[in-house]
C-alpha positions as CSV (number, residue, x, y, z in Angstrom):
1,M,-15.0,89.5,105.1
2,T,-12.1,89.4,107.4
3,E,-10.8,85.9,108.1
4,A,-8.8,85.1,111.2
5,V,-5.2,84.8,110.0
6,P,-3.4,82.2,112.1
7,N,-0.3,83.5,114.0
8,F,2.3,81.2,112.6
9,E,4.9,82.3,115.0
10,E,2.6,81.4,117.9
11,L,1.7,78.1,116.4
12,L,5.4,77.3,115.9
13,R,6.1,78.3,119.5
14,E,3.5,76.0,120.8
15,A,4.6,73.1,118.5
16,L,8.2,73.5,119.4
17,A,7.8,74.0,123.1
18,P,10.2,71.8,125.1
19,V,8.7,68.7,126.6
20,E,10.2,67.3,129.7
21,P,10.8,63.5,129.7
22,P,9.4,61.3,132.6
23,A,11.6,61.2,135.6
24,D,12.2,57.5,135.3
25,L,13.0,57.5,131.6
26,A,16.8,57.0,132.1
27,E,16.2,54.1,134.5
28,R,13.8,52.3,132.1
29,L,16.1,52.8,129.3
30,E,19.0,51.5,131.2
31,G,17.0,48.5,132.3
32,T,15.9,47.8,128.6
33,L,19.4,48.2,127.3
34,T,20.7,45.8,130.0
35,S,18.1,43.3,129.2
36,I,18.8,43.4,125.4
37,T,22.5,43.0,126.1
38,E,22.0,40.0,128.4
39,M,19.6,38.4,125.9
40,A,22.3,38.8,123.1
41,A,24.9,37.3,125.3
42,D,22.7,34.4,126.2
43,E,22.0,33.8,122.5
44,L,25.7,33.8,121.7
45,E,26.4,31.4,124.6
46,A,23.9,29.0,123.4
47,W,25.1,28.9,119.8
48,E,27.2,25.8,119.0
49,L,30.4,26.2,116.9
50,S,29.5,23.1,115.1
51,A,26.6,24.9,113.5
52,M,29.0,27.4,111.8
53,R,29.5,25.2,108.8
54,D,26.0,26.0,107.5
55,P,25.6,29.6,106.5
56,R,21.9,29.5,107.2
57,N,22.6,29.3,111.0
58,W,24.5,32.4,111.0
59,A,21.7,35.0,111.1
60,R,20.8,34.6,114.8
61,P,24.4,35.0,116.1
62,A,25.1,37.9,113.6
63,A,22.0,39.6,114.8
64,A,22.8,38.9,118.4
65,I,26.3,40.5,117.9
66,V,24.8,43.6,116.0
67,V,22.0,44.2,118.5
68,G,23.9,43.3,121.7
69,G,26.9,45.4,120.6
70,A,24.7,48.4,119.9
71,A,22.7,48.1,123.1
72,G,26.0,47.7,125.1
73,A,27.5,50.8,123.4
74,A,24.3,52.7,124.2
75,L,24.4,51.5,127.8
76,V,28.0,52.6,128.2
77,L,27.2,56.1,126.8
78,L,24.1,56.4,128.9
79,R,26.0,55.7,132.0
80,T,28.9,57.9,131.2
81,R,26.5,60.8,130.3
82,R,24.7,60.4,133.6
83,R,28.0,60.5,135.6
84,A,29.0,63.6,133.5
85,Q,25.7,65.4,134.5
86,D,26.1,64.3,138.2
87,A,29.5,65.9,138.3
88,P,29.9,68.5,141.1
89,G,30.0,71.7,139.3
90,P,31.1,72.5,135.8
91,L,34.6,71.5,134.8
92,R,36.5,74.6,133.5
93,D,39.3,72.4,131.9
94,V,38.2,70.7,128.7
95,R,41.0,68.3,128.9
96,A,40.2,67.1,132.4
97,S,36.6,66.7,131.3
98,A,37.6,64.7,128.3
99,E,40.0,62.5,130.4
100,R,37.3,61.8,132.9
101,T,34.8,60.8,130.2
102,V,37.3,58.4,128.6
103,R,38.0,56.8,132.0
104,D,34.2,56.5,132.6
105,L,33.8,54.9,129.2
106,E,36.5,52.5,129.9
107,R,35.2,51.7,133.4
108,E,31.6,51.0,132.0
109,T,32.9,49.0,129.1
110,R,34.8,46.8,131.4
111,R,31.9,46.4,133.7
112,L,29.6,45.6,130.8
113,L,32.0,43.0,129.6
114,G,32.5,41.5,133.0
115,R,36.3,42.3,133.3
116,R,36.7,44.5,136.4
């Protein structure tokens, strides 16, 4: 009575095989994050300061700040990462790479906030 013993290494190799994301994933993600950021900004623009007296009215603007801020930060990081991957050849100098990344982060943040 010999039972077939599963080869766990082979099963793990199959389960942990790398999966390539769709080619348009970055564009779709960027579009979604841009949309969320714009909706949060619209929500904050529509909010009246006179409503600030009642704490029950604070939930929507607070949620818009948190969600819009997170989406904006993710959008900045996504664009910066894409620029880093599109760089012509690997940078040998770590300092130059860090400086360029910081400049890209600053540029994308200013662009997202509307100050160019």
